[in-house]
C-alpha positions as CSV (number, residue, x, y, z in Angstrom):
1,X,-213.3,-50.5,-9.6
2,X,-212.7,-47.3,-7.5
3,X,-211.3,-45.6,-10.6
4,X,-214.4,-46.4,-12.6
5,X,-216.6,-44.9,-9.9
6,X,-214.5,-41.8,-9.7
7,X,-214.6,-41.4,-13.5
8,X,-218.3,-41.9,-13.6
9,X,-218.8,-39.4,-10.8
10,X,-216.7,-36.8,-12.6
11,X,-218.6,-37.3,-15.9
12,X,-221.9,-37.0,-14.0
13,X,-220.8,-33.8,-12.4
14,X,-219.6,-32.4,-15.7
15,X,-222.9,-33.1,-17.3
16,X,-224.9,-31.5,-14.5
17,X,-222.6,-28.4,-14.4
18,X,-222.8,-28.0,-18.2
19,X,-226.6,-27.9,-18.0
20,X,-226.6,-25.3,-15.2
21,X,-226.0,-22.2,-17.5
22,X,-229.0,-23.2,-19.7
23,X,-231.3,-23.6,-16.7
24,X,-230.0,-20.4,-15.2
25,X,-230.7,-18.5,-18.4
26,X,-234.3,-19.7,-18.4
27,X,-234.9,-18.7,-14.8
28,X,-233.1,-15.5,-14.5
29,X,-233.1,-12.2,-16.4
30,X,-235.9,-9.9,-17.2
31,X,-238.1,-9.7,-20.3
32,X,-239.6,-6.5,-21.7
33,X,-243.3,-7.2,-21.8
34,X,-245.5,-4.9,-23.9
35,X,-248.7,-4.7,-21.8
36,X,-250.7,-2.3,-24.0
37,X,-253.1,-5.1,-25.1
38,X,-254.1,-5.8,-21.5
39,X,-253.7,-2.3,-19.9
40,X,-257.5,-2.0,-19.3
41,X,-257.6,-5.3,-17.5
42,X,-254.6,-4.6,-15.4
43,X,-255.9,-1.1,-14.5
44,X,-259.2,-2.7,-13.4
45,X,-257.4,-5.4,-11.4
46,X,-255.2,-3.0,-9.4
47,X,-257.8,-0.3,-9.2
48,X,-256.0,2.5,-11.0
49,X,-256.7,4.7,-14.0
50,X,-255.6,3.1,-17.2
51,X,-253.5,6.3,-18.0
52,X,-251.2,5.2,-15.2
53,X,-250.4,1.9,-16.8
54,X,-247.0,1.9,-18.5
55,X,-246.7,0.6,-22.1
56,X,-244.0,-1.9,-21.1
57,X,-242.7,-3.5,-17.9
58,X,-239.8,-5.8,-17.2
59,X,-240.9,-9.2,-15.9
60,X,-239.1,-12.5,-15.0
61,X,-239.1,-15.1,-17.7
62,X,-241.7,-17.2,-16.0
63,X,-244.2,-14.4,-15.7
64,X,-243.5,-13.2,-19.3
65,X,-243.9,-16.7,-20.6
66,X,-247.3,-17.1,-19.0
67,X,-248.8,-13.8,-20.0
68,X,-247.3,-13.7,-23.5
69,X,-248.1,-17.4,-24.2
70,X,-244.5,-18.1,-25.2
71,X,-242.4,-21.0,-24.1
72,X,-240.1,-20.1,-21.3
73,X,-237.1,-21.6,-23.0
74,X,-237.6,-19.4,-26.0
75,X,-237.8,-16.3,-23.8
76,X,-234.8,-17.5,-21.8
77,X,-232.7,-17.8,-25.0
78,X,-233.8,-14.3,-26.0
79,X,-232.8,-13.0,-22.5
80,X,-229.4,-14.8,-22.8
81,X,-228.8,-13.0,-26.1
82,X,-229.8,-9.7,-24.6
83,X,-233.1,-9.1,-26.4
84,X,-235.9,-10.7,-24.4
85,X,-239.3,-9.2,-25.3
86,X,-242.9,-10.2,-25.9
87,X,-246.4,-8.9,-26.0
88,X,-248.8,-9.8,-23.3
89,X,-251.9,-11.7,-24.4
90,X,-253.4,-11.9,-20.9
91,X,-252.6,-10.8,-17.4
92,X,-251.8,-12.5,-14.1
93,X,-251.6,-11.7,-10.5
94,X,-247.8,-11.6,-10.8
95,X,-247.9,-9.2,-13.7
96,X,-250.5,-7.0,-11.9
97,X,-248.1,-6.8,-9.0
98,X,-245.1,-5.9,-11.2
99,X,-247.2,-3.1,-12.8
100,X,-248.4,-1.8,-9.4
101,X,-244.8,-1.8,-8.1
102,X,-243.6,0.1,-11.1
103,X,-246.4,2.7,-10.7
104,X,-245.6,3.2,-7.0
105,X,-241.9,3.5,-7.9
106,X,-242.6,6.0,-10.6
107,X,-244.9,8.1,-8.3
108,X,-242.2,8.3,-5.6
109,X,-239.5,9.6,-7.9
């Protein structure tokens, strides 16, 4: 009976660990987000001139999925293959913050 429990525990651990890379790929990595469609909205939201808004920013998969209206697992798979990108259809407070941080970073360099 103890051997069966040990075997079942090992199988369960193997299943959990085999799923970890897929979950990690969906949650980590950055997606290149084209924000040209929503640049005016972002500029208004963060109170800067639209000319300061970059054409693209890098955003986490979760933010990109929300603003691009694309499933996170699709973007996660793109990131895992090294080619994650999408075009923003809307903005969010998280995307606004990313843009603001990029503008500040660019201004200080």
